[in-house]
C-alpha positions as CSV (number, residue, x, y, z in Angstrom):
1,M,6.7,-29.6,-14.7
2,K,7.8,-26.3,-16.6
3,K,9.6,-27.1,-20.2
4,L,13.0,-26.4,-21.3
5,S,13.4,-23.3,-23.4
6,V,16.4,-22.1,-24.6
7,I,16.9,-18.9,-26.8
8,I,20.3,-18.2,-28.9
9,M,20.8,-14.5,-27.3
10,H,23.7,-14.3,-30.1
11,K,26.3,-16.2,-32.8
12,L,29.2,-16.0,-34.7
13,P,30.6,-18.4,-36.7
14,N,32.9,-20.2,-34.0
15,R,30.3,-18.7,-31.1
16,V,26.9,-18.9,-29.6
17,R,25.3,-18.1,-26.7
18,L,22.1,-19.8,-25.5
19,K,20.2,-18.4,-22.4
20,L,17.7,-21.3,-20.2
21,S,15.2,-20.9,-18.7
22,E,16.0,-23.1,-16.5
23,P,19.1,-23.5,-14.3
24,I,21.9,-26.7,-14.7
25,K,22.3,-28.3,-11.4
26,S,25.5,-29.5,-12.5
27,F,27.3,-27.6,-15.2
28,E,30.1,-30.5,-14.5
29,T,28.1,-32.4,-15.9
30,F,26.3,-30.8,-19.0
31,R,29.7,-30.1,-19.9
32,E,31.0,-33.7,-20.4
33,N,27.4,-35.0,-22.1
34,V,27.8,-31.7,-24.7
35,T,31.6,-32.3,-25.1
36,K,31.8,-36.4,-25.0
37,D,31.8,-37.1,-28.8
38,S,33.3,-33.3,-29.3
39,E,36.7,-32.1,-27.8
40,S,36.4,-28.6,-30.2
41,I,33.9,-27.8,-27.9
42,E,34.3,-24.7,-24.8
43,L,31.4,-24.0,-22.8
44,K,31.0,-21.4,-20.2
45,Y,28.1,-21.1,-17.4
46,S,26.7,-18.4,-15.8
47,P,24.0,-19.8,-13.1
48,V,23.2,-15.7,-12.2
49,T,21.4,-15.6,-16.2
50,K,21.5,-18.9,-16.5
51,S,23.0,-18.7,-20.2
52,V,25.6,-21.4,-21.7
53,V,28.8,-20.1,-24.1
54,A,29.7,-22.8,-26.6
55,T,33.4,-21.5,-28.3
56,F,34.2,-24.3,-30.8
57,N,36.4,-24.8,-34.4
58,P,33.9,-24.3,-37.0
59,E,36.8,-26.1,-39.2
60,K,35.8,-29.6,-37.1
61,V,32.4,-27.9,-35.7
62,N,29.7,-26.3,-37.8
63,L,27.1,-23.5,-35.4
64,Q,24.3,-26.2,-36.9
65,E,26.0,-29.1,-34.6
66,A,27.3,-27.3,-31.9
67,I,23.6,-26.2,-30.7
68,C,22.6,-28.9,-31.7
69,L,24.9,-30.7,-29.0
70,L,24.1,-28.8,-27.2
71,Y,20.0,-28.5,-27.4
72,T,20.0,-32.3,-27.2
73,S,22.0,-33.4,-24.2
74,P,20.2,-33.8,-20.6
75,S,18.0,-30.9,-20.1
76,P,19.8,-29.1,-17.0
77,R,16.7,-29.9,-15.3
78,D,17.5,-33.5,-15.6
79,V,21.3,-33.2,-14.7
80,E,21.7,-34.4,-11.3
81,E,24.3,-33.8,-8.8
82,S,27.4,-35.8,-8.9
């Protein structure tokens, strides 16, 4: 099994774009896992580029917390279709 790698492609104080080595099987489930404890994060996913853009309110969530939430949610490979 290949390891999942995540590359920070771009970051701003209120936004970060991550490139994933594997596609997300169910983006809705992935989004729920990431945002269940923090409604201050919005996610967009491009299956073509396998990238996730997270936009957040830096007054509620800082950049490091947003990256940590994205990185520590269940692996996109492990998220099953609903």
